[in-house]
C-alpha positions in Angstrom: 0.0 0.0 0.0 1.3 3.4 -0.9 1.4 6.1 1.7 0.2 9.7 1.0 3.4 11.7 0.6 1.8 14.9 -0.6 2.7 18.1 1.3 -0.5 19.9 2.1 0.2 23.6 2.5 -2.9 24.4 4.6 -4.0 21.3 6.5 -7.4 22.7 7.4 -8.4 22.8 3.8 -7.2 19.3 3.0 -6.0 17.5 -0.1 -9.4 17.6 -1.8 -9.5 21.4 -1.9 -6.0 21.3 -3.5 -7.3 18.8 -6.1 -10.3 21.1 -6.8 -8.0 24.0 -7.3 -5.8 22.0 -9.7 -8.9 21.3 -11.8 -10.2 24.9 -11.6 -6.9 26.3 -12.8 -7.3 24.5 -16.1 -10.7 26.0 -16.9 -10.4 28.2 -20.0 -13.5 30.4 -19.7 -12.7 33.3 -17.4 -16.2 33.8 -16.2 -16.7 30.1 -15.3 -13.3 30.1 -13.6 -14.2 33.1 -11.5 -17.5 31.4 -10.5 -15.7 28.2 -9.5 -13.2 30.2 -7.6 -16.0 31.9 -5.6 -17.5 28.5 -4.7 -14.2 27.0 -3.7 -13.5 30.2 -1.6 -16.8 29.7 0.2 -15.9 26.1 0.8 -12.4 27.1 2.1 -13.9 29.6 4.5 -16.3 27.0 5.9 -13.4 24.5 6.4 -11.2 27.2 7.9 -13.9 28.2 10.4 -14.7 24.5 11.2 -11.1 23.8 12.0 -10.2 27.0 13.9 -13.6 27.9 15.4 -12.9 31.6 14.8 -13.9 34.1 12.2 -11.6 34.6 9.3 -11.4 37.6 7.1 -12.3 37.3 3.4 -8.8 38.7 2.7 -7.2 35.6 4.2 -9.3 33.3 2.1 -8.6 35.3 -1.1 -4.8 35.2 -0.3 -4.9 31.4 0.4 -6.9 30.9 -2.8 -4.4 32.8 -4.8 -1.5 31.0 -3.1 -2.8 27.5 -3.6 -3.7 28.2 -7.2 -0.3 29.7 -8.0 -1.9 33.0 -8.8 -4.3 31.6 -11.4 -7.5 32.0 -9.4 -8.1 35.5 -8.3 -11.3 36.9 -6.7 -12.5 40.5 -6.5 -12.3 41.2 -2.8 -14.5 44.3 -3.0 -17.3 42.3 -4.8 -17.0 39.5 -2.2 -17.4 41.9 0.7 -20.1 43.9 -0.9 -22.3 40.9 -1.6 -21.2 38.6 1.3 -20.2 36.0 -1.2 -18.1 34.0 1.3 -20.8 34.1 3.9 -20.8 30.8 5.7 -22.8 29.6 8.6 -20.9 27.1 10.7 -22.8 25.7 13.6 -21.3 26.1 17.1 -20.3 23.1 19.1 -23.4 23.5 21.2 -25.6 23.4 18.0 -23.8 20.3 16.7 -24.4 18.2 19.8 -27.5 16.1 19.4 -29.5 16.0 22.5 -32.0 13.3 22.9 -35.1 13.8 25.1 -34.5 13.1 28.7 -35.7 9.7 29.8 -36.1 8.9 33.4 -36.4 5.2 32.8 -33.0 3.9 33.6 -33.7 0.4 32.5 -32.7 -0.3 28.9 -35.5 -0.6 26.4 -38.2 0.0 29.1 -37.8 -3.5 30.4 -40.1 -4.5 33.2 -38.7 -5.6 36.5 -38.8 -9.3 36.7 -39.7 -11.0 39.9 -36.9 -12.7 41.8 -38.0 -16.3 41.6 -34.7 -17.8 42.5 -35.0 -20.2 45.4 -32.7 -19.4 48.3 -32.4 -15.7 47.4 -34.3 -13.0 49.2 -36.6 -10.9 47.2 -35.7 -7.3 48.1 -38.3 -5.8 45.8 -41.1 -6.8 48.2 -41.7 -4.7 51.4 -40.9 -6.6 54.5 -43.2 -6.2 57.5 
C-alpha cells in the first residue's frame, strides 16, 4: 500500500481542496473560472472556520486561494465583501451536539422488572413487615 506523501500547505483545507484548485486552474473560460473560484473560496472559508472555530477575514481566504492556485485563481475582494459571497454559517459546538429527550427510565428498552423467583435468594423488591 502506498502512503500519501503529498505536502498539504494548509491542512485545514485538506487535499481535496487542492485537487479542486488544480482542476479549476485548467478552466479556459474566465467567467466560469471566477464562479468556480468563488464557490471554492466559500468552501475554504467554511473549512477554515470549522477547523479553527474563529472568524476569518475574506482577505485571508482570497490570499490562500491565490497562493494555492499559484496566482491563477483571483477573486475580486470588494465584490466578495459587498455581496457577502463568502458568507458561511458554521454551527457552534453546542448546536452540533445532538440532545435526545431526557428519559427517566434507567432500564434499557423500558424492560419490566422481573420478579426474583430464585429459590434461596431474598426478594428485596417486596416490602418486609
